[in-house]
N, C-alpha and C positions, 0 to 999 in steps of 0.2 A: 424163391430159392429152390433150385432143383434138388432132387434126392441124391444124397451122398453115395457115390459109387467108387470102387477102386479104380484109380486112373490107369488107362492104357490108351494106346493110339486110337483104337477103334472106339473106345468109350468117349473120348474127347471129340473125335470127329463127328459123333452122333449127337452131341449135346446141342440143345436148342437155346434160344435166347434166355439170358438170366445169369445168376451167380451160382457157380458150382464148386463147393469146397472139396479140397483133397483130404480124404479121411486118413491118409498116411502122414500128413504134415500139417501141424497146427498153424493156422493163420493163412495158409496158401489156398488160393482158389483160382478158377478160370472164369473170366467175365466174357460172356458171349453177347455181342451186339445184335441189333435187328437185322443187320446185313450179313451176319454169320461170322464176323471177325472175332477172333478169340485172343484175349490178353490175360497174361498172368498178373495177379494182384496179391499183395500181402496186407492183411489187416489184423492187428492184435493190440490189446490194451496192456500197458505197463502197470502191473499191480500196485507198485509203491506210489506212483504219481497219479494214476488214473488216466494218463495220457494215451490217446488212441493213435497208433502209428499206421498210416496207410501209404503203401508204396507200390509202384508198378515196375515190373521187370521188362516187359515187352511182349511182343506177339508170339503166339504159338502157330506153327511149329518151328519158327525161327529159333525159339528157345525151347529146347526139349523138356520132357517131364523130369529127367534126371538133373538137368541144369537148373530148372526152377526149384526143385527140392533142395539142391545144394545151396542156392541163393537164400531160400527161406530158412534153412537150417542155421545159417550164420546170423540171421536176424533174430531168430528165436533164442540163440545163445546169449545175445546181448540183452534181450528182454528178460530172460530168466535171471540175469544178474541185476536187473532193475535199471538198465541203461537204455538211453535212446540210441538205437542203432544208426540213426541218421548222422549223429555227430561223428561216429567212427568212419562213416562213409565219406563225409566231407573231408576229414583229415586225410584219408587214404587218397582221395582225389587230388588234394593239393600237394601231395608228396612229389609228384612229377612235374609240377609247374616250373617253368623256366623264368629267368629274369624278365624276358619279354612278355610272359603271360601274366605278369602281376598287375597290368592295367594301371600303373602308377600315374602316367601322364593323363590318361582319361579322367581319373579321379581328381587330379589337380585342376584340370580344365573345368570340371563341373563346379568346383569351389563350394562343395557342400558344407565344409567346416570353416574354411577361410578362403575368401576370394582373392586371388593373386592378380597383380597388374598384368596386362597383355605383354609388356616387355619382359617381365619375369618369367611368364609362361613360355615365351618364345626362346629365351635363353636356356631354360631347362630342357626344352625339346631339342634344341641344337646340340647341347652337350650329351644328352641321352642318345640321340640318333647317330651323332657323329663319332662319339668317343666310347660310350659305354656299350651300346648294343652290338657293334661289330666284334668286340672282344669278349664280352660276357653274356650277350643276349641269349645264347643257347644253353648256358649253364643252369643246372637244376638249382632252384633258389635255396632249398634246405641243405644242399650239399656244398654251397659256396663257402670257400674258406678265406681267411684273412690274407694268406699268402697269394691266393689267386687275385684278390683285389689289388694288392700292392704291386704284384707283377705287372698287371695291366696298367697301373698308374705310372710305374717306372718306364715301361715301354713307351708310353705316351710322352714322357719327359725327354726321350731321345729326339723327339720332333719339336716339342715346345714345352718348357717348364711351366709357362703360364697356363697353357691348356691342361697340363697334368694336374696343377693345383685345382683348377675349376672342376676337372673330372673327379678328383678325390672328394671335393666338397659335395658335389651333386650325388655321387655314389653313396656317400655317407647319409645324406638326406633320404635317399631312396631306401636304403636298408633300414634306417631308423623308422621310416614309415611302415615298411613291411613287418617289422617286429613290434610295432606299436598297436594301439587300439584300432586305428583306421585299417591297418593291414589285416587284422583279425576279422574286422567287419567285412572286408572284401574277400574273406575265405582263405586267407593265407595261413600256413602252418609254421611260419618262422618264429621260433621261440625266443631268439635273442639276436641282437645285432652281431653279425659274424666278424666285423672289422671296425671295432670302435676306435682304433688308432688312426684311421684315415684322417688326414689333416689338409685343409685347403691352403695352408701356408707352409707346406713342407719344403718346397723348393724355393731357393732364393732367386728372385727375378729382377734384382736391381733395386735401386732406391725408389721408394714410393713418391708419388707426385707431391704429397704434402711435406716431404723432407727437403725439397729443393725450393729456393727462393729466387725470384727474378732480380737481376741487378738493376740499377738505375737506368742503365742504357737499354736493357731489354724492356723495361716498363715503357720507355718512350717509343719503341718500335710500333706497337699497335696504334698509338696516337698519331704517329707520322703517317702510317698507312691510311688512316681515316681522313686525313686532311683534305684530299681531293674529292672525297665522297660527299654526296648530298646530305643535308641535315637529317633527313629521315633515317638513313643508315648509320650515321654517326651516333644518333640518339640510341638506336637499338644496341649497337656494340657497347657503348658506354654503360648502358643499363645492365647488360650481361656481365660486364666486368665489376660493376658496383654491387650488384645483388647476388652474384654467383648462381643465378638461376639457370635452369636448362633452357635451351633455345625454344622448345615448344611450350614451356611454361610461360615464358615472357611473351612470345608472339601470339599465343593463343589466349591471352588474358583479357577478360572484359574490364572496362574501366571501373566498374562497380567494385572490383576487388581492392581498389586503392581508396583509402579514406583517412583524412587527417594525418597524412604522412606515414601511414602504415599500410603495407601491402600484405593482404591475407590470402594465401592460396588454400582452397578447400581440399579435403582429403581426396576427392575424385580426380583432382588435377595434380596430385603429388605422387611421386614414385613410391614413397614409403607408406602411402595410404593414410597419412596423418596431416592435420592442419599445419601449415607452415606460415610463420609470421616474419616479415622483413621490415625492420625499422629503417626508414629512409632519412638520409641526411639532407641538407639544403639542396645540394646538386641533384641528388636522386629525386627529390620532390619536384624540382623544376623539370627534369627530364620526363617524369611520369605524367605531367599535365597534358590533358587532351580534351577536346570538345566532342569526341566521338564515342560511340558505344564500346569500341575496342581500343586498347592502348595503342595498337598499330593497325591502321586501316589501309586496305588496298582497294583502289578504285580501278575498275576495268569495265569492259563492255557488258559484263555479266552483272554489274552492280557493285555494291560495297560489301566487303567482308573483311575478317581479320586476316593478317598475313599468314600464309601457309607455306610459302616458299622462301628462298633465300638467294641472295646475290653472291657472286664469286668472292666479294670482299668479306662477307660473313663466313663463308665456308673456309677461306684461307686463314682467317684469324681464330675461329673457334672449332675448326674441324667438323 
């Protein structure tokens, strides 16, 4: 360590390799490298906890002596109060973070706490990028108000009430994440959810699908449409109707999932991430029977594989 000298431009310019403390400011020093590069550093112990705080400001002369002392003075004030100055620095840094700066989607994709399905992640990204970001992306997160959130949702409702509901639901999820434990771990300073009244069912969008029942005539339409189709496709459509499974769940199912009249879908092939069990009736059991590895086999010049595509009949009937 070099001998302490009163800092001036000429003194610092003449300093050689090593650590040179500033006698006028506790904890402040200049670190001179072997190449002659000079960097301001602060190092001091917090008396109450014994924790040693070491921070770097940047290079000299880009940061002047006066600027370095002002920086170190603020750090000393916190240490004299027995506080870790880094906490205050982090909070100050997050005060200017915008909605887009929160890195919400990146955290969701990493799935550190809960792994989301690819479809769920895709839906979240679409809503955030298409609806939330254009209207609220540049808003400072800690200054975001409930009225601003609702104004954005109501403006979206002028175009589509369904999209407005989805926007409100995802915006609420985002703000709850920001104000929760995960948000704080990500360095956010949002102390509370600013718009707890956001509601994903706020706008009426017409009767729900499960509120309407098909008539006897309508029930016959898909069966009539299937009549001219090959047995292979009739079997697939009928199983979709009987099991209420999603298309990819049925056509991507290995035969081993069906045993003793019970179809068990594992969590990795289920949208909700949970095991799904379907009890099959006599007709369903008959339709599920196969001598192949997959419930639905496609034979082509490339070999055998499970069905990954669909014919126009399937598309027209199940969308």
